[in-house]
C-alpha positions in Angstrom: 121.9 136.8 222.3 123.1 134.0 224.2 126.6 134.1 226.5 128.0 132.0 224.1 127.3 133.9 220.7 128.1 137.4 222.8 131.6 138.4 221.5 133.3 141.0 224.2 136.0 143.9 223.1 137.4 144.0 226.8 137.4 141.6 229.8 137.7 143.0 233.2 137.7 140.5 235.8 137.2 141.7 239.4 137.4 138.4 241.1 137.7 138.4 244.4 137.3 142.4 244.7 134.2 143.7 247.1 132.2 146.7 246.4 132.7 149.9 245.3 136.5 147.6 243.1 133.7 146.0 240.8 131.8 149.2 240.2 135.0 151.3 240.1 136.6 149.1 237.8 133.9 148.4 235.5 132.8 151.9 235.1 137.0 152.6 234.1 136.6 150.0 231.8 133.6 150.5 229.7 135.7 154.2 228.6 138.1 152.2 227.0 136.4 151.0 224.6 134.4 151.6 221.8 130.3 153.5 222.2 128.4 149.9 220.5 131.3 147.9 221.9 130.5 144.8 224.6 132.8 144.4 227.4 132.7 141.7 229.9 132.7 141.9 233.3 133.4 139.4 236.1 132.9 139.5 239.2 133.3 137.1 242.9 130.5 139.9 245.5 127.7 138.6 245.9 126.7 142.5 245.7 127.2 142.5 242.0 123.9 141.3 241.2 121.9 144.2 242.1 125.1 146.3 241.8 126.1 146.1 238.1 122.4 146.2 236.6 121.6 149.1 238.4 124.7 150.5 237.6 123.7 150.2 233.8 120.7 151.7 234.4 121.8 154.7 236.0 125.0 155.0 233.6 122.7 154.3 230.2 124.8 151.3 228.8 122.8 148.4 228.5 123.2 145.4 230.3 122.8 142.0 227.8 123.8 139.3 230.1 124.1 137.8 233.5 124.7 134.8 234.6 126.5 132.5 237.0 129.8 130.5 236.8 130.7 128.1 239.2 131.3 130.9 242.0 131.7 134.2 239.4 128.8 136.1 238.5 129.5 137.0 234.3 127.7 140.1 232.9 127.9 142.0 229.7 127.8 145.4 228.6 127.3 147.3 226.0 128.6 150.5 225.4 125.9 153.1 224.8 127.8 156.1 225.3 
């Protein structure tokens, strides 16, 4: 899937937040959607590039896409459990 075709049921914007806040917001947000639904995460913390894929591996949720948009890091996660 490409970012243009991904549809997110929920968007979590953590722009301006530093670690660990983006991960905390992501963890809370993923619990607010149903299994199989998609969450879009927006972050500006450079650590997010490594933190978000690691979070997906540790939690079993699927990272569908990650890319940058200017100074923002955009991630799409599918809730797996």
